[in-house]
C-alpha positions in Angstrom: 0.0 0.0 0.0 1.7 3.2 -1.2 1.2 6.2 1.1 2.2 9.7 1.9 5.6 11.0 3.0 6.4 8.7 5.9 8.2 11.4 7.9 4.7 13.0 8.6 3.2 9.6 9.2 5.9 8.7 11.7 5.5 11.9 13.6 1.9 11.1 14.1 2.6 7.5 15.0 5.1 8.5 17.6 2.4 9.4 20.1 1.1 5.8 19.5 4.4 4.2 20.2 5.1 4.0 16.5 2.1 1.9 15.7 -1.1 2.8 13.7 -2.8 0.4 16.1 -1.2 1.8 19.3 -0.1 -1.7 20.4 3.6 -1.7 19.7 6.0 -2.7 22.5 9.4 -2.3 20.7 10.9 -1.3 17.3 13.4 -3.2 15.3 14.9 -1.3 12.3 17.7 -1.5 9.7 18.9 0.7 6.8 17.9 -0.9 3.4 19.6 -0.7 0.1 17.8 0.7 -2.9 17.4 -2.8 -4.3 15.8 -4.0 -1.1 13.4 -1.1 -1.1 12.5 -1.8 -4.7 11.9 -5.5 -3.9 9.5 -4.5 -1.1 7.6 -2.0 -3.3 9.0 1.1 -1.5 10.2 3.3 -4.3 12.4 6.1 -2.8 12.3 9.5 -4.6 15.5 10.6 -6.4 16.6 14.1 -7.0 18.1 15.5 -10.2 21.6 14.3 -9.3 20.4 10.7 -9.0 20.8 10.6 -5.2 18.1 9.1 -3.0 16.0 11.6 -1.1 16.3 11.3 2.7 12.4 11.1 3.1 11.3 8.6 0.4 7.7 7.7 -0.4 6.6 5.1 2.1 4.5 1.9 2.2 3.0 0.0 5.1 3.3 -3.7 4.6 1.4 -5.6 7.3 2.7 -9.1 7.7 0.9 -11.7 9.9 3.0 -14.3 11.8 1.2 -17.4 13.0 1.9 -20.3 15.4 2.0 -23.8 14.1 -1.6 -24.4 15.4 -2.9 -21.5 13.2 -3.7 -19.2 16.1 -2.6 -15.7 15.4 0.5 -15.0 17.5 1.1 -11.4 16.7 1.4 -8.8 13.9 4.5 -7.1 12.4 4.1 -3.9 10.4 6.9 -2.9 8.2 7.3 0.6 6.8 10.0 2.9 5.4 11.0 6.0 7.4 13.9 8.3 6.5 15.6 5.6 4.4 15.1 2.8 6.9 12.7 -0.1 7.0 11.1 -0.1 10.4 9.5 -3.3 11.8 7.0 -2.7 14.5 6.7 -5.6 17.0 3.3 -6.0 18.7 2.4 -7.4 22.1 1.4 -10.8 20.8 4.9 -11.5 19.5 6.8 -9.9 22.3 4.7 -11.8 24.9 5.6 -15.1 23.2 9.2 -14.2 23.1 9.3 -13.2 26.8 7.9 -16.5 27.8 10.9 -18.2 26.3 13.2 -16.5 28.8 11.2 -16.1 32.0 11.0 -19.2 34.3 7.6 -20.9 34.4 7.4 -20.5 38.2 7.8 -16.7 37.9 5.2 -16.5 35.1 2.8 -18.5 37.3 3.4 -16.0 40.2 2.8 -13.1 37.9 -0.4 -14.7 36.7 -1.6 -15.2 40.3 -0.9 -11.6 41.1 -2.8 -10.4 38.0 -5.9 -12.5 38.9 -5.9 -11.3 42.5 -5.6 -7.7 41.2 -8.6 -8.2 38.9 -10.6 -9.7 41.8 -9.7 -6.8 44.0 -10.7 -4.2 41.4 -14.1 -5.9 40.8 -14.8 -6.0 44.5 -13.8 -2.3 45.0 -16.0 -1.3 42.0 -19.1 -2.9 43.4 -19.0 -3.3 47.1 -20.4 -0.9 49.7 -18.3 1.0 52.2 -17.8 0.0 55.8 -20.2 1.1 58.5 -18.1 4.1 59.5 -18.2 5.4 55.9 -21.9 5.0 55.3 -23.6 8.2 54.1 -26.6 9.6 52.3 -24.7 9.1 49.0 -25.4 5.4 49.2 -27.8 4.1 46.6 -29.1 0.9 45.0 -27.9 -2.4 46.3 -25.2 -0.7 48.4 -27.9 1.1 50.3 -29.9 -2.1 50.7 -26.7 -3.8 52.1 -26.2 -1.2 54.8 -29.9 -1.0 55.9 -30.2 -4.8 55.8 -27.1 -5.2 58.0 -28.5 -2.7 60.5 -32.0 -3.9 60.7 -30.7 -7.5 61.2 -28.5 -6.3 64.0 -31.6 -5.2 65.8 -33.3 -8.5 65.1 -30.3 -10.5 66.5 -29.8 -8.2 69.5 -33.5 -8.6 70.5 -33.3 -12.4 70.0 -30.7 -12.8 72.8 -31.7 -14.3 76.1 -31.0 -11.1 77.9 -30.7 -8.2 75.5 -28.8 -5.1 76.6 -30.8 -2.0 77.3 -30.1 0.4 75.8 -28.1 -0.9 72.8 -27.6 0.0 69.1 -26.7 3.7 69.3 -24.7 3.6 66.1 -27.2 1.4 64.4 -30.1 3.8 65.2 -28.1 6.7 63.9 -27.6 5.0 60.5 -31.2 3.9 60.3 -32.3 7.5 61.0 -29.9 8.7 58.2 -30.6 6.1 55.6 -34.3 5.2 55.9 -35.4 8.5 54.4 -33.0 8.0 51.5 -34.4 4.5 50.8 -38.0 5.7 51.2 -37.4 8.1 48.2 -35.3 5.8 46.0 -36.6 2.3 46.9 -40.0 2.9 48.5 -41.5 -0.3 47.2 -38.6 -2.6 48.3 -39.3 -5.0 51.2 -36.0 -4.1 53.0 -37.3 -0.6 53.6 -40.3 -1.7 55.6 -38.1 -4.2 57.5 -35.7 -1.4 58.4 -38.6 0.8 59.5 -40.0 -1.8 61.8 -36.6 -2.7 63.3 -36.0 1.0 64.0 -39.3 1.2 65.9 -38.5 -2.0 67.8 -35.1 -0.7 68.9 -36.6 2.6 70.1 -39.3 0.8 72.0 -36.9 -1.6 73.6 -34.5 1.1 74.7 -37.4 3.0 76.2 -38.3 0.0 78.4 -41.0 -1.6 76.4 -41.1 -5.4 75.5 -39.6 -7.0 72.4 -41.8 -6.5 69.3 -43.0 -9.9 68.2 -42.9 -9.3 64.5 -39.2 -8.3 64.6 -37.8 -11.1 66.9 -40.6 -13.7 67.2 -40.7 -16.7 69.6 -39.8 -19.8 67.5 -42.7 -22.2 67.1 -42.1 -25.8 68.3 -41.3 -28.0 65.3 -40.7 -31.7 64.7 -37.6 -31.5 62.6 -35.4 -34.2 61.1 -35.4 -36.7 58.3 -36.6 -40.3 58.8 -33.3 -41.8 57.6 -30.6 -39.1 58.0 -27.7 -41.3 56.9 -29.7 -42.5 53.9 -30.5 -39.0 52.8 -26.9 -37.6 53.0 -25.3 -40.8 51.8 -27.3 -41.2 48.6 -26.6 -37.8 47.1 -24.0 -38.4 44.4 -22.6 -36.3 41.5 -24.4 -37.6 38.5 -22.9 -37.5 35.0 -25.3 -39.8 33.1 -28.8 -38.4 32.9 -31.8 -40.0 31.1 -34.0 -38.2 28.6 -36.7 -36.9 31.1 -37.1 -33.2 31.0 -36.8 -31.1 34.2 -39.8 -28.8 34.8 -39.3 -25.2 35.7 -41.8 -25.6 38.5 -39.6 -28.1 40.2 -36.6 -25.8 39.9 -38.5 -22.9 41.3 -39.6 -25.1 44.3 -36.0 -26.1 44.9 -35.0 -22.4 45.0 -37.8 -21.7 47.4 -36.3 -24.3 49.7 -32.7 -23.2 49.2 -33.3 -19.5 50.1 -33.6 -20.6 53.7 -29.8 -20.8 53.6 -28.2 -18.6 56.2 -26.3 -15.5 55.0 -24.2 -12.7 56.5 -26.7 -10.3 58.1 -29.5 -11.8 56.1 -28.4 -10.1 52.8 -29.2 -13.1 50.6 -27.0 -12.0 47.7 -27.7 -15.1 45.6 -29.0 -15.3 42.0 -29.5 -18.4 39.9 -30.1 -18.6 36.1 -31.6 -21.8 34.7 -31.0 -23.1 31.2 -33.5 -25.6 29.9 -32.7 -25.5 26.1 -30.0 -27.8 24.9 -28.4 -25.1 22.7 -28.2 -22.7 25.7 -26.8 -25.4 28.0 -24.0 -26.3 25.5 -23.2 -22.6 24.9 -22.9 -22.0 28.7 -20.8 -25.1 29.3 -18.3 -24.0 26.7 -16.9 -21.8 29.5 -16.6 -24.6 32.1 -13.9 -27.3 32.0 -15.6 -30.2 33.9 -18.4 -31.3 31.7 -16.6 -33.2 29.0 -18.3 -36.5 28.0 -21.8 -35.6 29.2 -22.4 -32.1 27.9 -25.0 -33.2 25.4 -27.3 -35.1 27.8 -27.7 -32.5 30.6 -31.5 -31.6 30.7 -31.1 -28.5 32.9 -28.3 -26.2 34.0 -28.1 -23.7 36.8 -25.6 -20.8 37.0 -25.2 -19.6 40.5 -23.9 -16.0 41.1 -23.8 -13.6 44.0 -24.2 -9.8 44.0 -21.0 -8.2 45.2 -22.8 -4.9 45.9 -24.4 -6.5 49.0 -21.0 -6.9 50.7 -19.1 -4.1 52.4 -15.6 -3.2 53.4 -12.4 -5.2 53.1 -13.4 -7.7 55.8 -16.2 -9.1 53.5 -14.0 -9.4 50.4 -14.3 -13.2 50.4 -17.9 -13.4 51.7 -19.5 -13.7 48.3 -17.8 -17.0 47.7 -18.9 -18.3 51.1 -22.5 -17.2 50.5 -22.6 -18.6 47.0 -21.2 -22.0 48.2 -23.7 -22.3 51.0 -26.6 -21.5 48.7 -25.4 -23.9 46.0 -25.2 -26.7 48.5 -28.6 -26.0 49.8 -30.0 -26.0 46.3 -28.4 -29.4 45.6 -29.8 -30.8 48.8 -33.3 -29.5 47.9 -33.0 -31.1 44.4 -31.9 -34.4 46.0 -34.9 -34.3 48.4 -37.2 -33.8 45.4 -35.7 -36.8 43.6 -33.5 -34.9 41.2 -29.9 -35.7 40.6 -27.2 -33.1 40.0 -23.5 -32.5 39.5 -21.7 -29.3 40.8 -19.4 -27.8 38.1 -16.8 -25.5 39.5 -16.0 -22.1 37.9 -12.4 -21.8 39.3 -11.2 -20.1 36.1 -9.1 -17.0 35.1 -11.0 -13.8 35.0 -10.8 -13.6 31.2 -12.9 -16.8 31.0 -15.6 -15.7 33.5 -15.7 -12.3 31.8 -16.3 -14.1 28.5 -19.2 -16.0 30.2 -20.6 -12.8 31.5 -20.6 -11.3 28.0 -22.2 -14.4 26.5 -24.8 -14.9 29.2 -25.5 -11.2 29.9 -24.3 -11.5 33.5 -23.3 -8.0 34.9 -19.9 -7.1 36.3 -21.2 -6.9 39.9 -22.2 -10.6 40.0 -19.5 -13.1 41.1 -19.9 -16.4 39.2 -19.8 -19.2 41.8 -20.5 -22.4 39.9 -22.7 -24.2 37.4 -24.9 -27.2 38.4 -26.0 -29.9 36.0 -29.5 -31.1 36.9 -31.6 -34.1 35.7 -32.7 -37.6 36.5 -30.0 -40.2 36.6 -30.3 -42.9 33.9 -31.3 -46.3 35.4 -28.2 -48.3 36.2 -25.8 -45.3 35.8 -22.4 -45.3 37.4 -20.9 -42.7 39.8 -17.4 -41.9 40.9 -16.3 -43.8 44.0 -15.2 -40.6 45.7 -14.1 -42.2 49.1 -14.7 -40.0 52.1 -12.1 -39.0 54.7 -12.1 -40.7 58.0 -14.0 -38.6 60.6 -10.8 -38.4 62.8 -9.1 -36.5 60.0 -11.8 -33.9 60.0 -12.4 -33.3 63.7 -9.8 -31.2 65.4 
């Protein structure tokens, strides 16, 4: 491709690190002969004396370089500038070159640091501030997180055998500050009415009145338990061979209704679950998970469990999302087991680039942490399961 005088072009490209694409990491160059220039299609201008001009007409000659597997490794761009052919080396090529000289152990540590950094940035983008930084600027799920924490502190305090009187000075101050904000921005949300009633209960208790029954009720006597506890827990197995029976959405909704009884930090219940029932959608989702090889095509239903990072606050809760998501996922699987449905938990312990690709494909927002996928269905009659021997109890109890 013939172009304008390259001296002007290069002055413009200098601000882009000498690359029209702005992705160049280093520059390799050499001075060519006229024959070499001619062979490359770069005809330098000559003056009347026959000498080559210092700023010849230029050409940009993009040249792809590929790996043996056909995946594009990088991109060289060659051009002529002030009588010299300049080869611009992009990140793809330089990254591949660097890997040849840096020890694998160091590369692994660098990758670990990068993943932790990405996790930190996502948490900081989405999480709420700690209690002492709460203000009227809070909004959305961050506001819900703070008010839920505080109304649940009242509930817990009044559920003690001998509640202090008075208690909750800081809690009451935040409720007084944030409830008006929530009444304007989230007036129809349930958590607003819960916060209002908790505030009233706290004030009444501190003034010498009894505990409000609707805030901290007396537990009703129940006959709990499962007829055969060992049978129930011992027969849940990860199933990788499902029959052709479809899984109804009604059954999945019922399982979620049971699973939402899972405990969560200050009752914030940050869980979300997306169900896939169409084979095409299931296969598309599982392309981002590594543990479904060999049974992808016969999974009748798939759950994607996530948690909303906006409902956690401060550095102390930076890992809480993974705890909450794991608890909910296990409750969901126990509920499915109790309903006669089999399942297989599929971990999502992957680099951020893979989970980000899943987010884009499945329209999962940045504020949701992807916890796991769960394959759901009815095990085929006579199907086999992994032996998965259990540890001795003595190894677990400390």
